[in-house]
PASEBA-1860 file (N, C-alpha, C; in nm, 3 decimals):
! residues 310
1> MPATLKPH> 0.085/-0.120/0.000/0.000/0.000/0.000/0.089/0.125/0.000 ~ 0.059/0.224/-0.085/0.141/0.345/-0.092/0.145/0.418/0.042 ~ 0.259/0.478/0.070/0.272/0.555/0.193/0.195/0.685/0.182 ~ 0.160/0.742/0.295/0.089/0.869/0.298/0.185/0.983/0.266 ~ 0.141/1.076/0.182/0.225/1.190/0.148/0.257/1.272/0.272 ~ 0.376/1.330/0.274/0.417/1.411/0.388/0.336/1.541/0.392 ~ 0.307/1.593/0.512/0.226/1.714/0.524/0.304/1.840/0.486 ~ 0.232/1.943/0.451/0.293/2.073/0.425/0.344/2.130/0.557
9> LSYPEQIA> 0.462/2.194/0.551/0.519/2.254/0.671/0.547/2.402/0.647 ~ 0.518/2.484/0.746/0.551/2.626/0.739/0.703/2.640/0.749 ~ 0.756/2.758/0.720/0.900/2.777/0.730/0.952/2.752/0.872 ~ 0.885/2.805/0.977/0.931/2.773/1.113/0.930/2.623/1.140 ~ 0.831/2.552/1.088/0.825/2.407/1.107/0.938/2.336/1.031 ~ 0.970/2.387/0.913/1.081/2.329/0.837/1.214/2.349/0.912 ~ 1.232/2.468/0.968/1.354/2.496/1.045/1.363/2.405/1.166 ~ 1.250/2.389/1.235/1.248/2.301/1.353/1.282/2.157/1.315
17> LLKSRGLA> 1.233/2.113/1.201/1.259/1.976/1.155/1.408/1.957/1.125 ~ 1.467/2.055/1.056/1.609/2.046/1.024/1.694/2.045/1.151 ~ 1.658/2.129/1.245/1.732/2.133/1.372/1.719/2.001/1.446 ~ 1.599/1.942/1.443/1.577/1.815/1.514/1.661/1.703/1.455 ~ 1.700/1.720/1.329/1.782/1.617/1.264/1.932/1.648/1.273 ~ 1.963/1.756/1.345/2.103/1.784/1.373/2.170/1.887/1.286 ~ 2.095/1.957/1.201/2.155/2.060/1.116/2.167/2.189/1.196 ~ 2.287/2.243/1.206/2.309/2.365/1.283/2.257/2.486/1.207
25> ISDDNAAT> 2.170/2.562/1.271/2.112/2.683/1.214/2.128/2.793/1.318 ~ 2.210/2.892/1.288/2.241/2.997/1.385/2.147/3.116/1.377 ~ 2.081/3.133/1.265/1.995/3.250/1.243/1.866/3.205/1.176 ~ 1.758/3.206/1.252/1.631/3.158/1.197/1.580/3.248/1.085 ~ 1.606/3.379/1.095/1.560/3.469/0.989/1.634/3.440/0.857 ~ 1.765/3.417/0.868/1.842/3.383/0.748/1.799/3.247/0.693 ~ 1.765/3.156/0.784/1.719/3.024/0.741/1.586/3.034/0.668 ~ 1.498/3.121/0.718/1.368/3.142/0.652/1.389/3.196/0.511
33> HALSHYGY> 1.483/3.291/0.500/1.513/3.347/0.367/1.565/3.239/0.274 ~ 1.655/3.155/0.324/1.713/3.049/0.241/1.606/2.951/0.196 ~ 1.519/2.912/0.287/1.414/2.816/0.254/1.313/2.875/0.156 ~ 1.285/3.004/0.170/1.190/3.068/0.077/1.255/3.094/-0.059 ~ 1.387/3.102/-0.060/1.460/3.127/-0.186/1.484/2.998/-0.264 ~ 1.531/2.895/-0.195/1.565/2.769/-0.261/1.450/2.667/-0.259 ~ 1.378/2.664/-0.148/1.278/2.559/-0.130/1.337/2.445/-0.048 ~ 1.258/2.390/0.043/1.306/2.284/0.132/1.353/2.162/0.053
41> YRLAGYSF> 1.273/2.121/-0.044/1.305/1.997/-0.116/1.433/2.012/-0.197 ~ 1.454/2.129/-0.256/1.576/2.152/-0.334/1.698/2.149/-0.242 ~ 1.687/2.216/-0.127/1.799/2.216/-0.033/1.826/2.077/0.021 ~ 1.720/1.997/0.033/1.738/1.860/0.084/1.833/1.782/-0.006 ~ 1.823/1.804/-0.137/1.912/1.736/-0.231/2.057/1.775/-0.211 ~ 2.079/1.904/-0.183/2.215/1.951/-0.161/2.268/1.910/-0.024 ~ 2.177/1.885/0.070/2.219/1.848/0.205/2.249/1.699/0.220 ~ 2.210/1.620/0.122/2.220/1.474/0.136/2.361/1.426/0.171
49> PLRDVASV> 2.467/1.479/0.107/2.602/1.431/0.142/2.642/1.463/0.287 ~ 2.570/1.555/0.351/2.600/1.592/0.489/2.522/1.509/0.590 ~ 2.452/1.410/0.542/2.371/1.326/0.631/2.440/1.193/0.657 ~ 2.411/1.138/0.775/2.455/1.002/0.806/2.358/0.905/0.742 ~ 2.404/0.785/0.715/2.315/0.682/0.662/2.210/0.650/0.766 ~ 2.084/0.647/0.726/1.975/0.620/0.820/1.994/0.483/0.885 ~ 1.981/0.480/1.016/1.998/0.354/1.087/1.879/0.262/1.066 ~ 1.763/0.321/1.040/1.642/0.243/1.017/1.594/0.271/0.875
57> PGTAASFK> 1.588/0.170/0.788/1.542/0.191/0.650/1.406/0.260/0.646 ~ 1.394/0.358/0.556/1.267/0.428/0.542/1.254/0.549/0.632 ~ 1.352/0.572/0.720/1.348/0.688/0.807/1.448/0.792/0.760 ~ 1.425/0.918/0.800/1.515/1.025/0.759/1.646/1.017/0.838 ~ 1.757/1.036/0.770/1.887/1.031/0.835/1.916/1.162/0.906 ~ 1.987/1.154/1.016/2.028/1.275/1.086/2.153/1.331/1.017 ~ 2.183/1.456/1.047/2.299/1.519/0.985/2.427/1.483/1.060 ~ 2.536/1.487/0.988/2.666/1.463/1.050/2.697/1.576/1.147
65> AGATLDMV> 2.769/1.545/1.252/2.807/1.646/1.350/2.887/1.756/1.282 ~ 2.846/1.881/1.303/2.916/1.994/1.242/2.853/2.045/1.115 ~ 2.754/1.974/1.063/2.687/2.019/0.940/2.602/2.142/0.969 ~ 2.608/2.240/0.878/2.533/2.364/0.896/2.451/2.397/0.772 ~ 2.348/2.477/0.793/2.267/2.522/0.679/2.350/2.609/0.586 ~ 2.445/2.684/0.642/2.532/2.767/0.559/2.609/2.682/0.458 ~ 2.655/2.565/0.502/2.726/2.474/0.412/2.636/2.431/0.297 ~ 2.513/2.397/0.331/2.417/2.352/0.229/2.395/2.462/0.126
73> CQVAEFDK> 2.378/2.585/0.174/2.354/2.697/0.082/2.478/2.726/-0.003 ~ 2.596/2.709/0.056/2.720/2.728/-0.021/2.728/2.628/-0.136 ~ 2.692/2.505/-0.109/2.695/2.403/-0.214/2.594/2.437/-0.323 ~ 2.476/2.485/-0.283/2.373/2.522/-0.380/2.421/2.636/-0.469 ~ 2.488/2.735/-0.410/2.539/2.847/-0.488/2.654/2.804/-0.578 ~ 2.738/2.716/-0.527/2.846/2.660/-0.609/2.788/2.589/-0.730 ~ 2.684/2.511/-0.708/2.624/2.434/-0.817/2.560/2.526/-0.921 ~ 2.501/2.634/-0.874/2.441/2.730/-0.968/2.548/2.788/-1.060
81> ALRLLVLN> 2.659/2.830/-1.000/2.768/2.887/-1.080/2.830/2.781/-1.172 ~ 2.837/2.657/-1.124/2.892/2.549/-1.206/2.803/2.524/-1.327 ~ 2.672/2.525/-1.307/2.580/2.504/-1.420/2.601/2.611/-1.527 ~ 2.615/2.735/-1.484/2.634/2.844/-1.580/2.766/2.828/-1.655 ~ 2.870/2.786/-1.584/3.000/2.767/-1.647/2.996/2.652/-1.747 ~ 2.927/2.545/-1.711/2.914/2.431/-1.801/2.834/2.469/-1.925 ~ 2.724/2.542/-1.906/2.644/2.586/-2.020/2.726/2.676/-2.112 ~ 2.807/2.761/-2.053/2.892/2.850/-2.133/2.990/2.770/-2.218
89> GIETVEIA> 3.050/2.668/-2.159/3.144/2.585/-2.234/3.076/2.504/-2.342 ~ 2.961/2.446/-2.307/2.888/2.363/-2.403/2.840/2.447/-2.521 ~ 2.803/2.571/-2.496/2.758/2.658/-2.606/2.865/2.667/-2.715 ~ 2.988/2.685/-2.674/3.098/2.695/-2.770/3.113/2.566/-2.850 ~ 3.109/2.453/-2.781/3.124/2.323/-2.847/3.006/2.297/-2.939 ~ 2.887/2.331/-2.894/2.766/2.307/-2.973/2.770/2.386/-3.104 ~ 2.804/2.513/-3.095/2.808/2.597/-3.215/2.916/2.548/-3.312 ~ 3.031/2.511/-3.259/3.139/2.461/-3.345/3.098/2.331/-3.413
97> TRTAIAHR> 3.027/2.245/-3.341/2.983/2.117/-3.399/2.876/2.141/-3.505 ~ 2.782/2.229/-3.476/2.680/2.263/-3.577/2.746/2.312/-3.705 ~ 2.839/2.404/-3.689/2.904/2.463/-3.806/2.977/2.357/-3.888 ~ 3.046/2.267/-3.819/3.123/2.163/-3.888/3.031/2.068/-3.965 ~ 2.920/2.028/-3.902/2.827/1.936/-3.967/2.761/2.003/-4.088 ~ 2.714/2.127/-4.069/2.646/2.197/-4.178/2.740/2.220/-4.296 ~ 2.864/2.255/-4.267/2.960/2.282/-4.375/2.996/2.153/-4.448 ~ 3.013/2.046/-4.372/3.053/1.918/-4.432/2.943/1.861/-4.521
105> LGRVDQEA> 2.819/1.858/-4.471/2.710/1.796/-4.547/2.646/1.893/-4.647 ~ 2.649/2.022/-4.615/2.588/2.120/-4.704/2.654/2.127/-4.839 ~ 2.781/2.095/-4.846/2.852/2.098/-4.975/2.804/1.987/-5.067 ~ 2.745/1.882/-5.009/2.695/1.768/-5.087/2.551/1.793/-5.131 ~ 2.470/1.842/-5.038/2.328/1.866/-5.067/2.274/1.964/-4.964 ~ 2.200/2.065/-5.012/2.147/2.165/-4.919/2.056/2.103/-4.813 ~ 1.990/1.994/-4.848/1.900/1.929/-4.752/1.950/1.788/-4.717 ~ 2.080/1.780/-4.695/2.141/1.650/-4.665/2.082/1.586/-4.540
113> HLKPKLLD> 2.036/1.669/-4.445/1.980/1.615/-4.321/1.850/1.539/-4.345 ~ 1.789/1.559/-4.460/1.662/1.492/-4.492/1.680/1.376/-4.589 ~ 1.802/1.352/-4.635/1.828/1.253/-4.740/1.892/1.126/-4.683 ~ 1.815/1.018/-4.669/1.870/0.893/-4.614/1.992/0.842/-4.689 ~ 1.997/0.862/-4.820/2.109/0.809/-4.899/2.242/0.873/-4.862 ~ 2.237/0.987/-4.794/2.359/1.057/-4.756/2.400/1.028/-4.612 ~ 2.323/0.941/-4.545/2.347/0.912/-4.404/2.380/0.765/-4.384 ~ 2.414/0.729/-4.262/2.451/0.591/-4.231/2.330/0.499/-4.240
121> GKFCNGNP> 2.351/0.380/-4.296/2.242/0.285/-4.315/2.174/0.245/-4.186 ~ 2.250/0.230/-4.078/2.191/0.190/-3.951/2.094/0.295/-3.898 ~ 2.121/0.419/-3.933/2.037/0.531/-3.890/1.908/0.536/-3.971 ~ 1.915/0.486/-4.094/1.802/0.501/-4.186/1.724/0.373/-4.210 ~ 1.774/0.259/-4.164/1.701/0.133/-4.179/1.597/0.117/-4.069 ~ 1.496/0.037/-4.098/1.391/0.013/-3.999/1.266/0.090/-4.034 ~ 1.157/0.051/-3.970/1.030/0.116/-3.996/0.949/0.128/-3.866 ~ 0.951/0.245/-3.802/1.021/0.365/-3.849/1.170/0.357/-3.818
129> SKHQEWIG> 1.248/0.424/-3.897/1.392/0.429/-3.875/1.423/0.540/-3.774 ~ 1.542/0.536/-3.721/1.585/0.642/-3.629/1.587/0.776/-3.701 ~ 1.617/0.772/-3.830/1.618/0.896/-3.907/1.477/0.951/-3.922 ~ 1.380/0.864/-3.946/1.241/0.908/-3.957/1.193/0.969/-3.825 ~ 1.232/0.907/-3.715/1.195/0.961/-3.584/1.261/1.097/-3.562 ~ 1.385/1.108/-3.606/1.457/1.234/-3.593/1.389/1.341/-3.678 ~ 1.350/1.307/-3.801/1.282/1.402/-3.888/1.150/1.448/-3.825 ~ 1.081/1.357/-3.757/0.957/1.395/-3.690/0.981/1.504/-3.587
137> KYNKVVAD> 1.089/1.491/-3.510/1.122/1.594/-3.412/1.165/1.723/-3.480 ~ 1.240/1.708/-3.588/1.285/1.826/-3.662/1.166/1.902/-3.720 ~ 1.073/1.831/-3.781/0.955/1.896/-3.839/0.873/1.968/-3.733 ~ 0.870/1.912/-3.613/0.793/1.974/-3.505/0.857/2.104/-3.460 ~ 0.990/2.104/-3.444/1.054/2.228/-3.399/1.044/2.335/-3.507 ~ 1.045/2.294/-3.633/1.028/2.390/-3.742/0.886/2.447/-3.739 ~ 0.787/2.359/-3.723/0.647/2.402/-3.721/0.617/2.493/-3.602 ~ 0.682/2.466/-3.489/0.656/2.544/-3.368/0.735/2.674/-3.362
145> SKEEFVVH> 0.836/2.688/-3.447/0.927/2.801/-3.438/0.862/2.932/-3.482 ~ 0.895/3.038/-3.408/0.851/3.173/-3.444/0.970/3.259/-3.487 ~ 1.085/3.193/-3.507/1.205/3.266/-3.547/1.181/3.336/-3.682 ~ 1.237/3.456/-3.696/1.217/3.533/-3.818/1.272/3.460/-3.941 ~ 1.386/3.392/-3.925/1.442/3.324/-4.041/1.355/3.206/-4.084 ~ 1.283/3.146/-3.990/1.192/3.037/-4.024/1.071/3.093/-4.097 ~ 1.016/3.203/-4.047/0.903/3.268/-4.112/0.940/3.307/-4.255 ~ 1.061/3.359/-4.271/1.108/3.398/-4.405/1.113/3.278/-4.498
153> HRRAYGGS> 1.165/3.166/-4.450/1.176/3.047/-4.535/1.040/2.985/-4.565 ~ 0.945/3.005/-4.476/0.808/2.958/-4.505/0.751/3.038/-4.621 ~ 0.771/3.169/-4.617/0.714/3.256/-4.719/0.788/3.243/-4.852 ~ 0.919/3.236/-4.846/0.999/3.239/-4.969/1.023/3.102/-5.031 ~ 1.031/2.998/-4.946/1.071/2.866/-4.997/0.976/2.754/-4.957 ~ 0.857/2.792/-4.914/0.759/2.691/-4.875/0.798/2.613/-4.751 ~ 0.886/2.670/-4.670/0.928/2.605/-4.546/1.056/2.527/-4.557 ~ 1.105/2.504/-4.678/1.230/2.430/-4.695/1.348/2.516/-4.647
161> MPIWVGIE> 1.442/2.451/-4.580/1.560/2.522/-4.531/1.684/2.438/-4.556 ~ 1.791/2.500/-4.601/1.917/2.425/-4.614/1.969/2.387/-4.476 ~ 2.054/2.288/-4.472/2.101/2.237/-4.344/2.169/2.344/-4.260 ~ 2.238/2.438/-4.323/2.308/2.540/-4.246/2.212/2.641/-4.182 ~ 2.087/2.639/-4.225/1.985/2.721/-4.161/1.906/2.638/-4.060 ~ 1.856/2.524/-4.105/1.775/2.439/-4.019/1.847/2.392/-3.895 ~ 1.979/2.377/-3.904/2.055/2.325/-3.790/2.050/2.419/-3.670 ~ 2.016/2.545/-3.695/2.005/2.641/-3.586/1.888/2.610/-3.493
169> LWSFGMLS> 1.797/2.526/-3.538/1.681/2.489/-3.457/1.702/2.360/-3.379 ~ 1.809/2.289/-3.408/1.830/2.160/-3.343/1.867/2.178/-3.197 ~ 1.808/2.096/-3.113/1.851/2.090/-2.974/1.985/2.018/-2.970 ~ 2.052/2.023/-2.857/2.179/1.952/-2.847/2.157/1.802/-2.861 ~ 2.044/1.755/-2.808/2.012/1.613/-2.822/1.993/1.574/-2.967 ~ 1.924/1.658/-3.044/1.905/1.632/-3.187/2.039/1.633/-3.259 ~ 2.124/1.727/-3.221/2.256/1.737/-3.282/2.337/1.610/-3.257 ~ 2.334/1.564/-3.132/2.407/1.443/-3.094/2.358/1.321/-3.170
177> RFYEGMER> 2.226/1.307/-3.177/2.169/1.190/-3.247/2.198/1.195/-3.397 ~ 2.191/1.315/-3.455/2.218/1.326/-3.599/2.364/1.295/-3.629 ~ 2.452/1.344/-3.544/2.595/1.316/-3.566/2.619/1.166/-3.575 ~ 2.558/1.091/-3.487/2.579/0.946/-3.487/2.508/0.878/-3.603 ~ 2.422/0.952/-3.672/2.355/0.898/-3.790/2.425/0.933/-3.920 ~ 2.531/1.011/-3.911/2.607/1.047/-4.031/2.694/0.930/-4.077 ~ 2.734/0.934/-4.202/2.825/0.831/-4.253/2.959/0.841/-4.179 ~ 3.026/0.727/-4.169/3.149/0.720/-4.090/3.251/0.826/-4.132
185> RDRAYVAN> 3.269/0.844/-4.262/3.372/0.938/-4.306/3.337/1.082/-4.265 ~ 3.207/1.113/-4.263/3.166/1.247/-4.223/3.180/1.266/-4.072 ~ 3.148/1.162/-3.995/3.168/1.168/-3.851/3.317/1.186/-3.819 ~ 3.400/1.112/-3.893/3.544/1.121/-3.871/3.596/1.261/-3.901 ~ 3.542/1.322/-4.006/3.583/1.458/-4.042/3.554/1.555/-3.929 ~ 3.432/1.549/-3.876/3.393/1.640/-3.768/3.476/1.613/-3.643 ~ 3.489/1.487/-3.606/3.566/1.451/-3.486/3.710/1.498/-3.497 ~ 3.765/1.490/-3.617/3.905/1.527/-3.639/3.928/1.676/-3.613
193> LFGMLDSE> 3.824/1.756/-3.627/3.836/1.899/-3.600/3.856/1.926/-3.452 ~ 3.823/1.827/-3.369/3.835/1.840/-3.224/3.954/1.758/-3.172 ~ 4.067/1.771/-3.238/4.188/1.711/-3.186/4.211/1.566/-3.218 ~ 4.183/1.525/-3.338/4.212/1.387/-3.379/4.134/1.284/-3.298 ~ 4.016/1.320/-3.254/3.935/1.226/-3.178/3.876/1.119/-3.269 ~ 3.863/1.000/-3.217/3.791/0.893/-3.286/3.643/0.932/-3.290 ~ 3.574/0.901/-3.399/3.433/0.941/-3.413/3.345/0.877/-3.307 ~ 3.377/0.755/-3.264/3.298/0.690/-3.160/3.318/0.760/-3.026
201> VFGSWLRN> 3.439/0.802/-3.000/3.468/0.876/-2.877/3.394/1.009/-2.878 ~ 3.403/1.081/-2.990/3.337/1.212/-2.998/3.186/1.197/-2.984 ~ 3.129/1.094/-3.043/2.986/1.072/-3.030/2.946/1.049/-2.886 ~ 3.026/0.974/-2.812/2.995/0.950/-2.671/3.011/1.077/-2.589 ~ 3.103/1.163/-2.629/3.120/1.291/-2.560/2.999/1.381/-2.583 ~ 2.948/1.382/-2.704/2.829/1.462/-2.731/2.711/1.415/-2.648 ~ 2.695/1.284/-2.633/2.585/1.231/-2.550/2.603/1.271/-2.405 ~ 2.725/1.264/-2.357/2.754/1.303/-2.219/2.723/1.451/-2.197
209> LSFARNVA> 2.766/1.534/-2.289/2.741/1.678/-2.278/2.593/1.710/-2.291 ~ 2.522/1.634/-2.373/2.379/1.657/-2.391/2.306/1.635/-2.259 ~ 2.343/1.529/-2.187/2.280/1.503/-2.057/2.312/1.616/-1.959 ~ 2.439/1.654/-1.953/2.480/1.760/-1.861/2.410/1.891/-1.895 ~ 2.396/1.919/-2.023/2.330/2.042/-2.065/2.184/2.043/-2.022 ~ 2.116/1.931/-2.037/1.976/1.924/-1.997/1.960/1.945/-1.847 ~ 2.050/1.886/-1.770/2.047/1.905/-1.625/2.067/2.052/-1.590 ~ 2.169/2.112/-1.649/2.201/2.251/-1.620/2.091/2.346/-1.667
217> AHHSRLWN> 2.038/2.322/-1.786/1.935/2.410/-1.842/1.806/2.406/-1.763 ~ 1.780/2.296/-1.693/1.660/2.284/-1.612/1.688/2.316/-1.465 ~ 1.804/2.375/-1.439/1.840/2.424/-1.305/1.842/2.312/-1.201 ~ 1.872/2.191/-1.245/1.878/2.079/-1.153/2.019/2.066/-1.095 ~ 2.030/1.989/-0.990/2.160/1.969/-0.924/2.255/1.895/-1.019 ~ 2.372/1.953/-1.039/2.468/1.898/-1.135/2.595/1.845/-1.070 ~ 2.643/1.911/-0.968/2.781/1.892/-0.923/2.815/1.747/-0.888 ~ 2.727/1.675/-0.819/2.759/1.537/-0.779/2.666/1.435/-0.843
225> RTNPEVPR> 2.606/1.474/-0.955/2.515/1.384/-1.024/2.592/1.280/-1.106 ~ 2.536/1.160/-1.116/2.593/1.056/-1.201/2.537/1.072/-1.341 ~ 2.625/1.078/-1.440/2.584/1.093/-1.579/2.572/0.954/-1.642 ~ 2.450/0.915/-1.685/2.433/0.782/-1.743/2.503/0.763/-1.877 ~ 2.537/0.875/-1.943/2.607/0.868/-2.071/2.757/0.870/-2.045 ~ 2.808/0.755/-2.002/2.950/0.745/-1.966/3.036/0.762/-2.091 ~ 3.126/0.858/-2.090/3.206/0.885/-2.211/3.316/0.783/-2.234 ~ 3.340/0.754/-2.359/3.457/0.674/-2.396/3.578/0.767/-2.396
233> LPDSTRAP> 3.694/0.712/-2.370/3.815/0.793/-2.370/3.907/0.749/-2.483 ~ 3.982/0.843/-2.540/4.076/0.808/-2.646/4.186/0.718/-2.591 ~ 4.257/0.653/-2.679/4.373/0.575/-2.639/4.472/0.664/-2.563 ~ 4.536/0.608/-2.463/4.625/0.686/-2.378/4.737/0.755/-2.455 ~ 4.777/0.697/-2.567/4.884/0.758/-2.647/4.836/0.882/-2.721 ~ 4.705/0.890/-2.745/4.648/1.004/-2.817/4.604/1.114/-2.720 ~ 4.567/1.075/-2.599/4.520/1.173/-2.502/4.572/1.139/-2.363 ~ 4.703/1.149/-2.342/4.761/1.114/-2.212/4.708/1.198/-2.096
241> KLVHVALP> 4.663/1.320/-2.127/4.613/1.407/-2.020/4.479/1.360/-1.963 ~ 4.414/1.267/-2.034/4.283/1.219/-1.989/4.288/1.083/-1.920 ~ 4.405/1.024/-1.911/4.416/0.889/-1.853/4.359/0.885/-1.712 ~ 4.385/0.990/-1.633/4.341/0.990/-1.492/4.189/0.992/-1.477 ~ 4.118/1.030/-1.584/3.971/1.037/-1.577/3.911/0.899/-1.554 ~ 3.982/0.797/-1.593/3.933/0.659/-1.575/3.999/0.589/-1.457 ~ 4.063/0.666/-1.369/4.129/0.608/-1.251/4.070/0.670/-1.125 ~ 3.969/0.610/-1.065/3.910/0.480/-1.099/3.809/0.491/-1.214
249> ESRKAKTY> 3.763/0.378/-1.262/3.669/0.372/-1.374/3.540/0.447/-1.343 ~ 3.497/0.444/-1.216/3.372/0.509/-1.177/3.376/0.660/-1.197 ~ 3.495/0.719/-1.205/3.507/0.864/-1.224/3.449/0.908/-1.358 ~ 3.447/0.819/-1.455/3.398/0.854/-1.589/3.251/0.892/-1.588 ~ 3.176/0.848/-1.488/3.033/0.880/-1.480/3.007/1.004/-1.395 ~ 3.112/1.066/-1.345/3.098/1.182/-1.257/3.108/1.312/-1.337 ~ 3.067/1.420/-1.272/3.070/1.550/-1.337/3.212/1.592/-1.373 ~ 3.310/1.547/-1.296/3.449/1.581/-1.330/3.483/1.537/-1.471
257> ATLAILRT> 3.435/1.420/-1.512/3.464/1.370/-1.647/3.405/1.464/-1.752 ~ 3.286/1.515/-1.726/3.224/1.610/-1.818/3.308/1.737/-1.829 ~ 3.358/1.784/-1.715/3.442/1.903/-1.715/3.574/1.879/-1.788 ~ 3.629/1.760/-1.773/3.753/1.725/-1.843/3.730/1.722/-1.994 ~ 3.615/1.669/-2.034/3.578/1.666/-2.176/3.568/1.809/-2.230 ~ 3.498/1.893/-2.156/3.481/2.032/-2.200/3.616/2.103/-2.211 ~ 3.700/2.082/-2.112/3.833/2.144/-2.117/3.907/2.103/-2.244 ~ 3.901/1.975/-2.277/3.970/1.923/-2.396/3.913/1.983/-2.524
265> LLQCCQSD> 3.781/1.986/-2.534/3.717/2.036/-2.656/3.736/2.186/-2.672 ~ 3.730/2.260/-2.562/3.747/2.405/-2.570/3.889/2.441/-2.612 ~ 3.985/2.360/-2.571/4.122/2.382/-2.617/4.131/2.365/-2.769 ~ 4.059/2.266/-2.820/4.059/2.243/-2.965/3.988/2.355/-3.039 ~ 3.885/2.411/-2.976/3.810/2.522/-3.038/3.888/2.653/-3.031 ~ 3.993/2.654/-2.949/4.073/2.775/-2.927/3.983/2.891/-2.888 ~ 3.889/2.858/-2.797/3.793/2.959/-2.753/3.788/2.963/-2.601 ~ 3.768/3.082/-2.546/3.756/3.101/-2.402/3.868/3.027/-2.328
273> RAWHTKLK> 3.989/3.071/-2.352/4.104/3.003/-2.292/4.109/3.021/-2.141 ~ 4.022/3.106/-2.087/4.019/3.126/-1.943/3.915/3.037/-1.875 ~ 3.846/2.952/-1.954/3.739/2.870/-1.897/3.790/2.784/-1.782 ~ 3.905/2.721/-1.800/3.957/2.632/-1.695/4.000/2.710/-1.572 ~ 4.045/2.834/-1.590/4.082/2.914/-1.472/3.957/2.957/-1.397 ~ 3.848/2.978/-1.470/3.721/3.010/-1.404/3.674/2.893/-1.319 ~ 3.694/2.771/-1.372/3.657/2.652/-1.296/3.742/2.640/-1.170 ~ 3.870/2.667/-1.183/3.958/2.662/-1.066/3.912/2.762/-0.960
281> SLSHTFPT> 3.883/2.883/-1.003/3.838/2.986/-0.909/3.707/2.946/-0.843 ~ 3.617/2.890/-0.923/3.488/2.848/-0.869/3.505/2.738/-0.765 ~ 3.598/2.647/-0.788/3.616/2.536/-0.694/3.654/2.584/-0.555 ~ 3.714/2.703/-0.547/3.756/2.756/-0.418/3.639/2.810/-0.337 ~ 3.521/2.820/-0.398/3.402/2.865/-0.326/3.327/2.749/-0.261 ~ 3.371/2.627/-0.289/3.307/2.510/-0.229/3.343/2.507/-0.081 ~ 3.249/2.465/0.005/3.276/2.463/0.149/3.404/2.388/0.184 ~ 3.483/2.447/0.272/3.606/2.382/0.317/3.576/2.309/0.448
289> TPLIGLSA> 3.548/2.183/0.437/3.511/2.101/0.552/3.535/1.954/0.519 ~ 3.577/1.876/0.616/3.596/1.733/0.591/3.464/1.658/0.573 ~ 3.352/1.727/0.597/3.222/1.661/0.588/3.176/1.640/0.444 ~ 3.227/1.722/0.353/3.183/1.714/0.214/3.294/1.770/0.125 ~ 3.314/1.711/0.008/3.421/1.758/-0.078/3.392/1.733/-0.224 ~ 3.475/1.791/-0.309/3.457/1.777/-0.453/3.488/1.636/-0.503 ~ 3.543/1.553/-0.416/3.566/1.413/-0.455/3.434/1.345/-0.488 ~ 3.323/1.395/-0.432/3.191/1.339/-0.462/3.151/1.364/-0.606
297> AGFPPDWE> 3.216/1.461/-0.670/3.191/1.490/-0.811/3.297/1.426/-0.900 ~ 3.386/1.349/-0.839/3.490/1.281/-0.917/3.622/1.354/-0.925 ~ 3.632/1.471/-0.862/3.758/1.546/-0.868/3.868/1.470/-0.794 ~ 3.981/1.446/-0.859/4.092/1.379/-0.792/4.167/1.476/-0.701 ~ 4.244/1.426/-0.607/4.324/1.515/-0.521/4.420/1.599/-0.607 ~ 4.435/1.725/-0.570/4.529/1.814/-0.641/4.503/1.820/-0.792 ~ 4.377/1.814/-0.830/4.341/1.810/-0.972/4.391/1.933/-1.048 ~ 4.399/2.047/-0.979/4.439/2.171/-1.048/4.582/2.165/-1.100
305> TLPLWV> 4.663/2.076/-1.044/4.804/2.067/-1.086/4.826/1.965/-1.197 ~ 4.721/1.891/-1.234/4.734/1.791/-1.339/4.757/1.860/-1.475 ~ 4.828/1.797/-1.566/4.859/1.858/-1.697/4.736/1.910/-1.772 ~ 4.623/1.843/-1.756/4.502/1.886/-1.826/4.461/2.027/-1.789 ~ 4.489/2.066/-1.665/4.438/2.193/-1.613/4.544/2.302/-1.601 ~ 4.664/2.271/-1.643/4.772/2.369/-1.631/4.775/2.460/-1.754
END
C-alpha cells in the first residue's frame, strides 16, 4: 500500500525539523530566507552528502556532527555557478559542432539532413527508422518556431531550409543523435576537428554533454550527479592528459569527467582560454570542511596541478 504523502510545513516548522535532525542553524531569519529562496526539497538534495546513513530503513537520516545550513547553501550556490560555467562551455562546443556538420554535409546537398542516402544505413534502416523519428522531431521544432528566419523560409521557400539554416533549430540532443547517424567518413571529419578524436569517442562525448546540458538548463543539481552517458576515452597515447579520468573507472560517470571533456574540446576550439581558470576559481568557493568535498563529483586530489588543467 502506498505511503501517505508528507504534510505541508511552514518555514518555522521546516527549520524546527532540520534542527531536530542535527543541522546547525544559527539565524532563523536567514534560514527562513534560504528556505523561501531555494525551497526545502531543493535544499534537501544539496544536504544529502551531509547526512549520516539512516539507521532504520525508510526513516530520515540525521545530519553529521558539524553540518550547517550555511554549508548547504554554499553548495547550492556553487552548483548554480557550475551550471552556468558548463552551459557556457557547451555553447561553444555546440556551435562549433553545428558549423562543422552543416559545412561538411551542405557541400553535398542543401537538404542533406533529410536525405537517407547521404546518411549511415543503420540510422536510416527500420520502420520507423531512427532517421524518420529524428525528422519527426525536426519537423515539429520547425512548425513550432517563431524565429524570423523560419518565417522567411516559409514565405519564400515553402518552409524548406538548407542544413546550415535548419541546424540552428536543433537541440543539443538532436545534434548528438544526428551526428551518430552520419556516414562514418563524415563523422570522422567532424571529430578530427576536435583534436584527432575517434568518431565513436566524440559521439559518446556529445551524448555526455547533452545530458549535462539538460540538467544545467533545467536548473537541476549537477555537481555530484551521475551521468548515465558514460564517455569513452581516447587511447592513452592520443590523449595522455585524460588517462586519470578513468582512474578509478567510476570517475567517468561523474561531473568531473564532463568538465575534463569540456576542457579538452574548448582547447581544440581555441575559444575562451580562461574557462579552466574560471573553474579553478569556482572550486575555491566550495565549502572547506571534511564533511563534504569535490571528490563526490569525481575530482581527484590536487586536480588543479594535473597537466590537463595547467
